[in-house]
C-alpha positions, 0 to 999 in steps of 0.5 A: 737903212736910214731910207728904209726906216724914214726916220731914226729917233735921236736921244741925248741919254749917253749911258751906253752909245746914243739911240741913233748910233744904237740903233743903225749898229744893230742893223748894220754890221760893222757900222761906225759913228762916224757914217752918220756924221758923214752923211750930215756933212753931206746933206743927205739927212737932216734932223727933223721931228715925227713922234720925236726928234731923229734924222730923216732923208733930206729928199724928204725934207718937205713932209717935216713942214706940216709937223713944224707948222703944227709945233708952231700953232701949239706954242703959246702967243709970244710976248713982243720981247720974245718976238724981238729976241728971236729976230735978233737971233736970226739976224745974228745967225744970217750975219755971222753963220752957224751959232751954238747956244753958247755963242750968245750971252748968258742972259739968264735971270734966275737960276735953273730949275732943271733941264728943260728950263733954258735961259732966253735966247736958247728958248728963242733958238729953239722956237726957231728950229721948231717953226722951220726958220732954223735948222739944226746940225750935230757936232762930234759932241752932239751939241746943236748948231743952228743954222739958216735952212738955206744953208743947209737945204742942198739946191734941188730939195723940194721945200713946197708944203705937202698937201694934206692927202700928200702927207697923209700917204707918206706917214702911211708909207713911211709907217707901214715900211718900217713897221710891216705890219701895223694898226692906225694907231701905230701908223698915226703915231708917226704924226703925232704932233698933227692936231687933226689926223681924220684926213689920215684915216680916210687917206689910208682907206683910199689905199685899201680901196686901191689895194695899195694897202692890204687890211689883214688879220694875224692869228691869235691877236685881237687888234683889228684892223691891221695893215700891211703894204702890198709889196709886203704880200709875197715877200719872203722872210726868214728868221736870222736866229741871231741875237740883238741887243736894242735901244729902248728908242729903237723903232720896234720898241717905241710902241709898248702895246705892239711888243705886248700884242706881238711879241709878249713882252712888257717893256718899259724903259725905266729912266723915266720911272722913279728910282724906287719903282724901277724893276730892271733898271735905269736904262735895260735894253731889250734883247731880241734872240729871232723873233723872241725877246729874251731878256733886258740889259742894264748897263753903263759904259765907263769910257775913261775905264773903257769898261761896260758894266752890266748892272742887271741882266733879266731873262724873260721865261725862255730856255736857252740852249748852249748854242744860243747862250754862246750867241748872247755871250757874242752879242754882248762882246760886239756891244761893248766893243761898239761901246769902245769897252775892252772890259765886262763886268756883269754884276746881277741876274735873275738866272745864277747859273746863265750869269756864272756862264756868261760872266767866265765867257765875257771876262 
């Protein structure tokens, strides 16, 4: 699945199971979180940056290099003291092996002012990670472990920097394989940290000319042009009719305009919205039935009490038959088990009748 999507976004939010596990569990029946840990241990995936931090197939490591170079160029010029600290960090990891931020002395001079107010050694570690001189692994508790690339990347993996054409083709192929149908805006979002993107547009035009990519229209959708891989032209697709509770950071949901255009679903994760302005809840999860978003569910997993609390289950303007309601109840129960919860509390819904039905079903 990671190879198919090309990238699975990582997010630290732990209200429910983290985004990378959640996205995979929605697609892979019986998914277990230790499988991702094992892939990391076996060096079959690595943590990288595209439009965000996430996991990518290790054999595509070289395509992370243009992003790392671009991130390094965006950084403001460093002082000599910062350069010296980065060199000391590199030297220590080279001598001692992989280390965590906690292994470095607390060199904070002033009190922390928030999440991203890192102390100097943490800043040095992150800068070294961004520009590729360090790579990161994750512990089972999701803490970062920093190591030299030579200790993480297996022998035989191509580490040469791709040409602009190679990188452009990678972005186009990867975006269209994951999204199916996409605009140029959607395609280049995977390269959002690359400063100049004209070469991607030029390569897309070449691929259309060579019929590797088709320019298409979708009836009723004004966004144009849209693109699709040639290999998808004759692909038969059937809708499962199942219910999926998705992560806000699932690749399907990160393009807000796509949800509006293709699914008529106006969605935004509200953890970034001030509390008084939230309409649906802090971390509302989109619920997809077939090809229709039917609801959004703001929930929180209490892992000590093993209880999933659904603060708000807000339904869209849809009519659900009894069999579909049963599928929704099954999906909620499965989601609770995935979050290691064996009890479910549903507090609020905009549909009072469905609220009672679902409460009785998942009790």
